N, CA, C and O atoms as a GROMACS GRO file, in nm:
protein
  516
    1MET      N    1   3.803   2.471   5.383
    1MET     CA    2   3.798   2.402   5.257
    1MET      C    3   3.886   2.278   5.269
    1MET      O    4   3.996   2.284   5.325
    2ARG      N    5   3.839   2.168   5.216
    2ARG     CA    6   3.918   2.046   5.225
    2ARG      C    7   4.028   2.049   5.119
    2ARG      O    8   4.014   2.116   5.016
    3PRO      N    9   4.136   1.980   5.143
    3PRO     CA   10   4.248   1.981   5.048
    3PRO      C   11   4.204   1.928   4.912
    3PRO      O   12   4.133   1.828   4.904
    4GLY      N   13   4.247   1.993   4.805
    4GLY     CA   14   4.219   1.949   4.669
    4GLY      C   15   4.088   1.999   4.613
    4GLY      O   16   4.065   1.986   4.493
    5ALA      N   17   3.998   2.056   4.696
    5ALA     CA   18   3.868   2.101   4.648
    5ALA      C   19   3.882   2.212   4.545
    5ALA      O   20   3.813   2.212   4.444
    6GLY      N   21   3.971   2.306   4.570
    6GLY     CA   22   3.993   2.414   4.475
    6GLY      C   23   4.048   2.364   4.344
    6GLY      O   24   4.014   2.417   4.238
    7LEU      N   25   4.132   2.263   4.349
    7LEU     CA   26   4.190   2.205   4.228
    7LEU      C   27   4.081   2.141   4.142
    7LEU      O   28   4.083   2.155   4.019
    8ALA      N   29   3.987   2.070   4.205
    8ALA     CA   30   3.879   2.006   4.131
    8ALA      C   31   3.794   2.110   4.059
    8ALA      O   32   3.755   2.090   3.944
    9LEU      N   33   3.766   2.220   4.127
    9LEU     CA   34   3.687   2.325   4.063
    9LEU      C   35   3.762   2.385   3.945
    9LEU      O   36   3.703   2.415   3.842
   10THR      N   37   3.890   2.403   3.962
   10THR     CA   38   3.970   2.460   3.855
   10THR      C   39   3.976   2.364   3.736
   10THR      O   40   3.960   2.407   3.621
   11LEU      N   41   3.998   2.234   3.762
   11LEU     CA   42   4.002   2.137   3.653
   11LEU      C   43   3.866   2.127   3.584
   11LEU      O   44   3.857   2.116   3.461
   12GLY      N   45   3.759   2.130   3.665
   12GLY     CA   46   3.625   2.123   3.607
   12GLY      C   47   3.597   2.241   3.515
   12GLY      O   48   3.526   2.227   3.416
   13ALA      N   49   3.653   2.356   3.548
   13ALA     CA   50   3.634   2.474   3.464
   13ALA      C   51   3.719   2.467   3.338
   13ALA      O   52   3.681   2.521   3.235
   14LEU      N   53   3.835   2.400   3.347
   14LEU     CA   54   3.926   2.395   3.233
   14LEU      C   55   3.895   2.283   3.134
   14LEU      O   56   3.920   2.299   3.015
   15LEU      N   57   3.840   2.171   3.181
   15LEU     CA   58   3.822   2.056   3.094
   15LEU      C   59   3.740   2.085   2.968
   15LEU      O   60   3.776   2.036   2.861
   16PRO      N   61   3.630   2.163   2.977
   16PRO     CA   62   3.557   2.190   2.853
   16PRO      C   63   3.642   2.261   2.748
   16PRO      O   64   3.618   2.246   2.628
   17HIS      N   65   3.741   2.339   2.791
   17HIS     CA   66   3.827   2.410   2.697
   17HIS      C   67   3.920   2.315   2.623
   17HIS      O   68   3.974   2.349   2.518
   18TYR      N   69   3.938   2.195   2.677
   18TYR     CA   70   4.027   2.096   2.614
   18TYR      C   71   3.949   1.986   2.543
   18TYR      O   72   4.003   1.878   2.520
   19GLY      N   73   3.825   2.011   2.510
   19GLY     CA   74   3.745   1.916   2.434
   19GLY      C   75   3.671   1.816   2.519
   19GLY      O   76   3.606   1.726   2.465
   20TYR      N   77   3.677   1.827   2.648
   20TYR     CA   78   3.604   1.735   2.735
   20TYR      C   79   3.471   1.798   2.768
   20TYR      O   80   3.466   1.912   2.814
   21ASN      N   81   3.364   1.725   2.746
   21ASN     CA   82   3.232   1.781   2.768
   21ASN      C   83   3.148   1.679   2.843
   21ASN      O   84   3.141   1.563   2.803
   22HIS      N   85   3.084   1.720   2.951
   22HIS     CA   86   3.001   1.631   3.031
   22HIS      C   87   2.863   1.613   2.971
   22HIS      O   88   2.790   1.523   3.013
   23ALA      N   89   2.826   1.694   2.876
   23ALA     CA   90   2.691   1.686   2.820
   23ALA      C   91   2.673   1.556   2.743
   23ALA      O   92   2.763   1.516   2.668
   24PRO      N   93   2.559   1.489   2.761
   24PRO     CA   94   2.535   1.366   2.684
   24PRO      C   95   2.520   1.399   2.536
   24PRO      O   96   2.483   1.510   2.501
   25PRO      N   97   2.549   1.302   2.451
   25PRO     CA   98   2.531   1.328   2.308
   25PRO      C   99   2.385   1.360   2.276
   25PRO      O  100   2.294   1.308   2.340
   26ALA      N  101   2.366   1.443   2.178
   26ALA     CA  102   2.230   1.481   2.140
   26ALA      C  103   2.157   1.358   2.085
   26ALA      O  104   2.213   1.278   2.010
   27ALA      N  105   2.031   1.345   2.124
   27ALA     CA  106   1.949   1.235   2.075
   27ALA      C  107   1.922   1.256   1.926
   27ALA      O  108   1.900   1.368   1.883
   28PRO      N  109   1.923   1.148   1.848
   28PRO     CA  110   1.892   1.164   1.706
   28PRO      C  111   1.750   1.215   1.690
   28PRO      O  112   1.659   1.175   1.762
   29SER      N  113   1.732   1.304   1.594
   29SER     CA  114   1.598   1.358   1.573
   29SER      C  115   1.515   1.256   1.496
   29SER      O  116   1.566   1.185   1.409
   30LEU      N  117   1.388   1.252   1.528
   30LEU     CA  118   1.296   1.160   1.462
   30LEU      C  119   1.208   1.237   1.365
   30LEU      O  120   1.157   1.345   1.397
   31ALA      N  121   1.192   1.182   1.249
   31ALA     CA  122   1.104   1.241   1.149
   31ALA      C  123   0.965   1.178   1.163
   31ALA      O  124   0.952   1.065   1.210
   32GLN      N  125   0.864   1.251   1.124
   32GLN     CA  126   0.726   1.200   1.126
   32GLN      C  127   0.685   1.166   0.982
   32GLN      O  128   0.696   1.249   0.891
   33VAL      N  129   0.637   1.045   0.965
   33VAL     CA  130   0.589   1.000   0.835
   33VAL      C  131   0.443   0.960   0.851
   33VAL      O  132   0.407   0.889   0.945
   34ARG      N  133   0.361   1.005   0.760
   34ARG     CA  134   0.219   0.969   0.761
   34ARG      C  135   0.199   0.846   0.674
   34ARG      O  136   0.246   0.840   0.561
   35ILE      N  137   0.129   0.749   0.730
   35ILE     CA  138   0.099   0.627   0.656
   35ILE      C  139  -0.052   0.622   0.637
   35ILE      O  140  -0.128   0.626   0.734
   36GLU      N  141  -0.094   0.614   0.512
   36GLU     CA  142  -0.236   0.603   0.479
   36GLU      C  143  -0.260   0.463   0.423
   36GLU      O  144  -0.188   0.416   0.335
   37VAL      N  145  -0.363   0.398   0.477
   37VAL     CA  146  -0.391   0.260   0.440
   37VAL      C  147  -0.538   0.248   0.399
   37VAL      O  148  -0.626   0.305   0.462
   38TYR      N  149  -0.560   0.174   0.293
   38TYR     CA  150  -0.695   0.153   0.243
   38TYR      C  151  -0.733   0.005   0.258
   38TYR      O  152  -0.646  -0.081   0.262
   39PRO      N  153  -0.867  -0.024   0.265
   39PRO     CA  154  -0.911  -0.162   0.287
   39PRO      C  155  -0.857  -0.252   0.177
   39PRO      O  156  -0.829  -0.204   0.067
   40TRP      N  157  -0.844  -0.367   0.201
   40TRP     CA  158  -0.848  -0.465   0.307
   40TRP      C  159  -0.729  -0.459   0.401
   40TRP      O  160  -0.727  -0.529   0.502
   41LEU      N  161  -0.632  -0.378   0.368
   41LEU     CA  162  -0.511  -0.368   0.448
   41LEU      C  163  -0.536  -0.308   0.586
   41LEU      O  164  -0.460  -0.333   0.680
   42THR      N  165  -0.642  -0.227   0.599
   42THR     CA  166  -0.668  -0.161   0.728
   42THR      C  167  -0.691  -0.263   0.839
   42THR      O  168  -0.645  -0.244   0.952
   43GLU      N  169  -0.761  -0.371   0.808
   43GLU     CA  170  -0.787  -0.474   0.910
   43GLU      C  171  -0.658  -0.539   0.959
   43GLU      O  172  -0.649  -0.578   1.075
   44LEU      N  173  -0.560  -0.551   0.871
   44LEU     CA  174  -0.433  -0.615   0.907
   44LEU      C  175  -0.346  -0.528   0.996
   44LEU      O  176  -0.252  -0.577   1.059
   45LEU      N  177  -0.378  -0.398   1.002
   45LEU     CA  178  -0.300  -0.305   1.082
   45LEU      C  179  -0.379  -0.253   1.203
   45LEU      O  180  -0.346  -0.149   1.260
   46GLY      N  181  -0.483  -0.326   1.241
   46GLY     CA  182  -0.559  -0.290   1.360
   46GLY      C  183  -0.663  -0.183   1.338
   46GLY      O  184  -0.713  -0.126   1.435
   47GLY      N  185  -0.698  -0.153   1.214
   47GLY     CA  186  -0.794  -0.048   1.186
   47GLY      C  187  -0.937  -0.097   1.173
   47GLY      O  188  -1.026  -0.018   1.140
   48GLY      N  189  -0.960  -0.223   1.197
   48GLY     CA  190  -1.095  -0.274   1.180
   48GLY      C  191  -1.137  -0.269   1.035
   48GLY      O  192  -1.054  -0.285   0.945
   49ARG      N  193  -1.265  -0.247   1.012
   49ARG     CA  194  -1.316  -0.246   0.874
   49ARG      C  195  -1.332  -0.103   0.822
   49ARG      O  196  -1.411  -0.078   0.732
   50SER      N  197  -1.257  -0.011   0.877
   50SER     CA  198  -1.269   0.128   0.832
   50SER      C  199  -1.227   0.140   0.687
   50SER      O  200  -1.150   0.059   0.636
   51GLN      N  201  -1.276   0.241   0.622
   51GLN     CA  202  -1.245   0.262   0.482
   51GLN      C  203  -1.106   0.321   0.461
   51GLN      O  204  -1.047   0.306   0.354
   52HIS      N  205  -1.054   0.387   0.563
   52HIS     CA  206  -0.930   0.462   0.547
   52HIS      C  207  -0.864   0.472   0.684
   52HIS      O  208  -0.928   0.513   0.781
   53LEU      N  209  -0.739   0.434   0.693
   53LEU     CA  210  -0.666   0.439   0.819
   53LEU      C  211  -0.546   0.531   0.799
   53LEU      O  212  -0.472   0.516   0.702
   54ILE      N  213  -0.528   0.625   0.891
   54ILE     CA  214  -0.413   0.715   0.886
   54ILE      C  215  -0.335   0.697   1.016
   54ILE      O  216  -0.391   0.705   1.125
   55MET      N  217  -0.205   0.673   1.001
   55MET     CA  218  -0.116   0.659   1.116
   55MET      C  219   0.002   0.751   1.096
   55MET      O  220   0.057   0.760   0.986
   56ASP      N  221   0.042   0.820   1.200
   56ASP     CA  222   0.165   0.898   1.197
   56ASP      C  223   0.269   0.820   1.275
   56ASP      O  224   0.247   0.783   1.390
   57MET      N  225   0.384   0.794   1.212
   57MET     CA  226   0.489   0.715   1.276
   57MET      C  227   0.619   0.793   1.276
   57MET      O  228   0.651   0.865   1.182
   58ALA      N  229   0.693   0.778   1.384
   58ALA     CA  230   0.826   0.838   1.393
   58ALA      C  231   0.926   0.743   1.328
   58ALA      O  232   0.922   0.622   1.350
   59VAL      N  233   1.015   0.799   1.249
   59VAL     CA  234   1.121   0.721   1.185
   59VAL      C  235   1.254   0.787   1.217
   59VAL      O  236   1.264   0.909   1.226
   60SER      N  237   1.355   0.704   1.234
   60SER     CA  238   1.488   0.758   1.263
   60SER      C  239   1.553   0.804   1.133
   60SER      O  240   1.513   0.764   1.024
   61GLY      N  241   1.655   0.888   1.147
   61GLY     CA  242   1.725   0.939   1.031
   61GLY      C  243   1.780   0.826   0.945
   61GLY      O  244   1.848   0.737   0.997
   62GLY      N  245   1.753   0.829   0.818
   62GLY     CA  246   1.802   0.729   0.726
   62GLY      C  247   1.717   0.604   0.715
   62GLY      O  248   1.748   0.516   0.635
   63GLU      N  249   1.608   0.594   0.793
   63GLU     CA  250   1.523   0.476   0.784
   63GLU      C  251   1.458   0.473   0.646
   63GLU      O  252   1.411   0.575   0.596
   64THR      N  253   1.455   0.355   0.587
   64THR     CA  254   1.403   0.339   0.452
   64THR      C  255   1.259   0.288   0.455
   64THR      O  256   1.208   0.247   0.559
   65VAL      N  257   1.195   0.292   0.339
   65VAL     CA  258   1.059   0.239   0.325
   65VAL      C  259   1.060   0.091   0.363
   65VAL      O  260   0.971   0.045   0.434
   66ARG      N  261   1.159   0.017   0.315
   66ARG     CA  262   1.169  -0.126   0.345
   66ARG      C  263   1.176  -0.148   0.498
   66ARG      O  264   1.109  -0.237   0.550
   67GLN      N  265   1.256  -0.069   0.567
   67GLN     CA  266   1.270  -0.084   0.712
   67GLN      C  267   1.140  -0.048   0.784
   67GLN      O  268   1.103  -0.113   0.882
   68LEU      N  269   1.072   0.055   0.736
   68LEU     CA  270   0.944   0.092   0.797
   68LEU      C  271   0.841  -0.018   0.777
   68LEU      O  272   0.768  -0.052   0.870
   69LEU      N  273   0.834  -0.074   0.659
   69LEU     CA  274   0.740  -0.184   0.634
   69LEU      C  275   0.775  -0.306   0.719
   69LEU      O  276   0.685  -0.376   0.767
   70SER      N  277   0.902  -0.333   0.736
   70SER     CA  278   0.944  -0.444   0.822
   70SER      C  279   0.904  -0.420   0.967
   70SER      O  280   0.864  -0.512   1.038
   71ARG      N  281   0.915  -0.295   1.010
   71ARG     CA  282   0.873  -0.261   1.147
   71ARG      C  283   0.722  -0.280   1.163
   71ARG      O  284   0.677  -0.333   1.265
   72LEU      N  285   0.644  -0.237   1.063
   72LEU     CA  286   0.500  -0.260   1.068
   72LEU      C  287   0.469  -0.409   1.072
   72LEU      O  288   0.378  -0.452   1.143
   73ALA      N  289   0.545  -0.488   0.997
   73ALA     CA  290   0.524  -0.634   0.994
   73ALA      C  291   0.555  -0.696   1.130
   73ALA      O  292   0.486  -0.788   1.172
   74GLN      N  293   0.657  -0.647   1.198
   74GLN     CA  294   0.690  -0.699   1.331
   74GLN      C  295   0.580  -0.665   1.432
   74GLN      O  296   0.548  -0.746   1.519
   75GLU      N  297   0.524  -0.546   1.419
   75GLU     CA  298   0.420  -0.501   1.513
   75GLU      C  299   0.284  -0.564   1.483
   75GLU      O  300   0.200  -0.574   1.572
   76HIS      N  301   0.262  -0.606   1.359
   76HIS     CA  302   0.132  -0.658   1.316
   76HIS      C  303   0.153  -0.788   1.237
   76HIS      O  304   0.166  -0.783   1.115
   77PRO      N  305   0.156  -0.903   1.305
   77PRO     CA  306   0.182  -1.031   1.238
   77PRO      C  307   0.084  -1.062   1.124
   77PRO      O  308   0.123  -1.123   1.024
   78ASP      N  309  -0.042  -1.022   1.137
   78ASP     CA  310  -0.139  -1.047   1.027
   78ASP      C  311  -0.097  -0.970   0.902
   78ASP      O  312  -0.109  -1.022   0.790
   79PHE      N  313  -0.050  -0.850   0.920
   79PHE     CA  314   0.000  -0.770   0.808
   79PHE      C  315   0.120  -0.839   0.744
   79PHE      O  316   0.129  -0.847   0.621
   80ALA      N  317   0.211  -0.890   0.826
   80ALA     CA  318   0.330  -0.958   0.774
   80ALA      C  319   0.292  -1.079   0.690
   80ALA      O  320   0.353  -1.103   0.586
   81ALA      N  321   0.193  -1.154   0.734
   81ALA     CA  322   0.155  -1.277   0.665
   81ALA      C  323   0.091  -1.251   0.529
   81ALA      O  324   0.108  -1.331   0.437
   82ARG      N  325   0.019  -1.140   0.514
   82ARG     CA  326  -0.054  -1.116   0.390
   82ARG      C  327   0.010  -1.012   0.299
   82ARG      O  328  -0.012  -1.013   0.178
   83ALA      N  329   0.091  -0.923   0.355
   83ALA     CA  330   0.141  -0.810   0.277
   83ALA      C  331   0.280  -0.833   0.218
   83ALA      O  332   0.333  -0.747   0.148
   84PHE      N  333   0.340  -0.950   0.247
   84PHE     CA  334   0.474  -0.978   0.195
   84PHE      C  335   0.476  -1.112   0.123
   84PHE      O  336   0.421  -1.211   0.173
   85ASP      N  337   0.540  -1.116   0.006
   85ASP     CA  338   0.560  -1.242  -0.066
   85ASP      C  339   0.677  -1.318  -0.004
   85ASP      O  340   0.674  -1.440   0.004
   86ALA      N  341   0.778  -1.245   0.038
   86ALA     CA  342   0.896  -1.298   0.105
   86ALA      C  343   0.943  -1.191   0.202
   86ALA      O  344   0.905  -1.074   0.187
   87PRO      N  345   1.023  -1.225   0.302
   87PRO     CA  346   1.069  -1.122   0.396
   87PRO      C  347   1.134  -1.004   0.322
   87PRO      O  348   1.226  -1.021   0.243
   88GLY      N  349   1.083  -0.885   0.351
   88GLY     CA  350   1.136  -0.763   0.290
   88GLY      C  351   1.087  -0.735   0.149
   88GLY      O  352   1.127  -0.635   0.090
   89THR      N  353   1.001  -0.821   0.093
   89THR     CA  354   0.949  -0.802  -0.042
   89THR      C  355   0.797  -0.789  -0.036
   89THR      O  356   0.727  -0.887  -0.013
   90PRO      N  357   0.746  -0.667  -0.055
   90PRO     CA  358   0.601  -0.648  -0.047
   90PRO      C  359   0.526  -0.733  -0.149
   90PRO      O  360   0.575  -0.758  -0.259
   91SER      N  361   0.409  -0.775  -0.112
   91SER     CA  362   0.323  -0.856  -0.197
   91SER      C  363   0.281  -0.780  -0.321
   91SER      O  364   0.269  -0.658  -0.320
   92THR      N  365   0.259  -0.854  -0.427
   92THR     CA  366   0.205  -0.792  -0.548
   92THR      C  367   0.058  -0.757  -0.529
   92THR      O  368  -0.003  -0.695  -0.617
   93LEU      N  369   0.001  -0.795  -0.417
   93LEU     CA  370  -0.138  -0.760  -0.386
   93LEU      C  371  -0.151  -0.620  -0.324
   93LEU      O  372  -0.260  -0.577  -0.287
   94MET      N  373  -0.037  -0.550  -0.313
   94MET     CA  374  -0.037  -0.419  -0.249
   94MET      C  375   0.042  -0.322  -0.336
   94MET      O  376   0.151  -0.354  -0.383
   95SER      N  377  -0.014  -0.203  -0.359
   95SER     CA  378   0.056  -0.096  -0.430
   95SER      C  379   0.104   0.007  -0.329
   95SER      O  380   0.030   0.042  -0.237
   96LEU      N  381   0.226   0.055  -0.347
   96LEU     CA  382   0.286   0.151  -0.255
   96LEU      C  383   0.313   0.283  -0.327
   96LEU      O  384   0.362   0.285  -0.440
   97PHE      N  385   0.281   0.392  -0.258
   97PHE     CA  386   0.306   0.526  -0.310
   97PHE      C  387   0.381   0.605  -0.205
   97PHE      O  388   0.347   0.600  -0.087
   98LEU      N  389   0.482   0.678  -0.246
   98LEU     CA  390   0.554   0.769  -0.158
   98LEU      C  391   0.532   0.909  -0.210
   98LEU      O  392   0.572   0.942  -0.322
   99ASN      N  393   0.470   0.991  -0.129
   99ASN     CA  394   0.439   1.130  -0.168
   99ASN      C  395   0.367   1.134  -0.303
   99ASN      O  396   0.401   1.213  -0.392
  100ASP      N  397   0.266   1.047  -0.316
  100ASP     CA  398   0.178   1.041  -0.432
  100ASP      C  399   0.244   0.990  -0.561
  100ASP      O  400   0.187   1.004  -0.669
  101LEU      N  401   0.364   0.933  -0.551
  101LEU     CA  402   0.429   0.871  -0.666
  101LEU      C  403   0.439   0.721  -0.641
  101LEU      O  404   0.463   0.677  -0.529
  102PHE      N  405   0.421   0.641  -0.748
  102PHE     CA  406   0.448   0.499  -0.732
  102PHE      C  407   0.585   0.486  -0.667
  102PHE      O  408   0.678   0.558  -0.703
  103LEU      N  409   0.598   0.396  -0.573
  103LEU     CA  410   0.723   0.383  -0.499
  103LEU      C  411   0.842   0.363  -0.592
  103LEU      O  412   0.950   0.416  -0.566
  104GLU      N  413   0.824   0.287  -0.699
  104GLU     CA  414   0.935   0.264  -0.793
  104GLU      C  415   0.984   0.395  -0.854
  104GLU      O  416   1.103   0.410  -0.880
  105LEU      N  417   0.893   0.491  -0.878
  105LEU     CA  418   0.931   0.620  -0.935
  105LEU      C  419   0.990   0.714  -0.830
  105LEU      O  420   1.058   0.810  -0.865
  106ALA      N  421   0.964   0.686  -0.703
  106ALA     CA  422   1.012   0.771  -0.594
  106ALA      C  423   1.145   0.723  -0.538
  106ALA      O  424   1.199   0.784  -0.445
  107GLY      N  425   1.200   0.615  -0.592
  107GLY     CA  426   1.329   0.568  -0.545
  107GLY      C  427   1.331   0.424  -0.497
  107GLY      O  428   1.437   0.371  -0.466
  108GLY      N  429   1.215   0.360  -0.490
  108GLY     CA  430   1.210   0.219  -0.451
  108GLY      C  431   1.210   0.197  -0.301
  108GLY      O  432   1.206   0.292  -0.222
  109LEU      N  433   1.215   0.072  -0.263
  109LEU     CA  434   1.205   0.033  -0.122
  109LEU      C  435   1.319   0.086  -0.035
  109LEU      O  436   1.302   0.102   0.085
  110ASP      N  437   1.433   0.114  -0.095
  110ASP     CA  438   1.548   0.155  -0.016
  110ASP      C  439   1.569   0.305  -0.012
  110ASP      O  440   1.676   0.352   0.027
  111VAL      N  441   1.468   0.382  -0.051
  111VAL     CA  442   1.477   0.527  -0.040
  111VAL      C  443   1.459   0.566   0.107
  111VAL      O  444   1.374   0.511   0.176
  112ALA      N  445   1.539   0.660   0.153
  112ALA     CA  446   1.531   0.707   0.291
  112ALA      C  447   1.409   0.798   0.308
  112ALA      O  448   1.378   0.880   0.221
  113LEU      N  449   1.343   0.782   0.419
  113LEU     CA  450   1.225   0.863   0.449
  113LEU      C  451   1.267   0.994   0.514
  113LEU      O  452   1.366   1.000   0.586
  114SER      N  453   1.191   1.099   0.488
  114SER     CA  454   1.216   1.231   0.544
  114SER      C  455   1.094   1.279   0.619
  114SER      O  456   0.984   1.229   0.600
  115ASP      N  457   1.116   1.377   0.705
  115ASP     CA  458   1.007   1.435   0.781
  115ASP      C  459   0.899   1.488   0.686
  115ASP      O  460   0.929   1.561   0.592
  116GLY      N  461   0.774   1.451   0.712
  116GLY     CA  462   0.663   1.498   0.633
  116GLY      C  463   0.628   1.408   0.515
  116GLY      O  464   0.530   1.434   0.445
  117ASP      N  465   0.706   1.302   0.492
  117ASP     CA  466   0.672   1.210   0.384
  117ASP      C  467   0.540   1.142   0.411
  117ASP      O  468   0.497   1.130   0.526
  118SER      N  469   0.476   1.098   0.304
  118SER     CA  470   0.350   1.025   0.314
  118SER      C  471   0.365   0.894   0.236
  118SER      O  472   0.396   0.895   0.117
  119LEU      N  473   0.342   0.782   0.305
  119LEU     CA  474   0.347   0.651   0.243
  119LEU      C  475   0.205   0.597   0.238
  119LEU      O  476   0.138   0.588   0.341
  120THR      N  477   0.159   0.562   0.120
  120THR     CA  478   0.023   0.513   0.101
  120THR      C  479   0.026   0.367   0.059
  120THR      O  480   0.100   0.329  -0.032
  121LEU      N  481  -0.055   0.285   0.127
  121LEU     CA  482  -0.066   0.142   0.096
  121LEU      C  483  -0.207   0.118   0.044
  121LEU      O  484  -0.305   0.141   0.115
  122ILE      N  485  -0.216   0.071  -0.078
  122ILE     CA  486  -0.344   0.048  -0.143
  122ILE      C  487  -0.346  -0.096  -0.193
  122ILE      O  488  -0.250  -0.140  -0.256
  123PRO      N  489  -0.454  -0.168  -0.167
  123PRO     CA  490  -0.464  -0.301  -0.226
  123PRO      C  491  -0.457  -0.289  -0.378
  123PRO      O  492  -0.516  -0.199  -0.437
  124ALA      N  493  -0.386  -0.381  -0.438
  124ALA     CA  494  -0.374  -0.379  -0.584
  124ALA      C  495  -0.511  -0.399  -0.646
  124ALA      O  496  -0.595  -0.471  -0.592
  125TRP      N  497  -0.532  -0.335  -0.757
  125TRP     CA  498  -0.661  -0.351  -0.824
  125TRP      C  499  -0.639  -0.427  -0.954
  125TRP      O  500  -0.532  -0.425  -1.014
  126GLU      N  501  -0.743  -0.493  -0.994
  126GLU     CA  502  -0.738  -0.569  -1.118
  126GLU      C  503  -0.878  -0.583  -1.172
  126GLU      O  504  -0.976  -0.547  -1.107
  127GLY      N  505  -0.885  -0.635  -1.288
  127GLY     CA  506  -1.016  -0.660  -1.346
  127GLY      C  507  -1.044  -0.567  -1.462
  127GLY      O  508  -0.954  -0.503  -1.516
  128GLY      N  509  -1.167  -0.562  -1.497
  128GLY     CA  510  -1.206  -0.481  -1.612
  128GLY      C  511  -1.233  -0.570  -1.732
  128GLY      O  512  -1.218  -0.692  -1.725
  129GLN      N  513  -1.271  -0.509  -1.839
  129GLN     CA  514  -1.303  -0.588  -1.959
  129GLN      C  515  -1.232  -0.537  -2.079
  129GLN      O  516  -1.248  -0.592  -2.188
   0.00000   0.00000   0.00000
């Protein structure tokens, strides 16, 4: 045995007892959020002319609706150009629902998303007599 080898093994066995740990920090868990999109917005997110687009996206802990929409805007420039009135402010041409509630009733743009949440983007409707 080479000199000091036994000492290294002994120190390696003792260090975890003193709060030293070689294990890497645990990766943050990602939540899955379902995004449902209806026309005309589907074309802006790469869905073609389909009537209904469903995407499942991973979100990090604490990510908000505003941050998720900004991420979609970065990934899809056409969506960014038409779906926002100003950076971070969704267009009045789009209605947002979180878990089947108008987003304003569900906590607004800065509500944190959780695993299993559903965000729905619907073109605003108008008209009638």
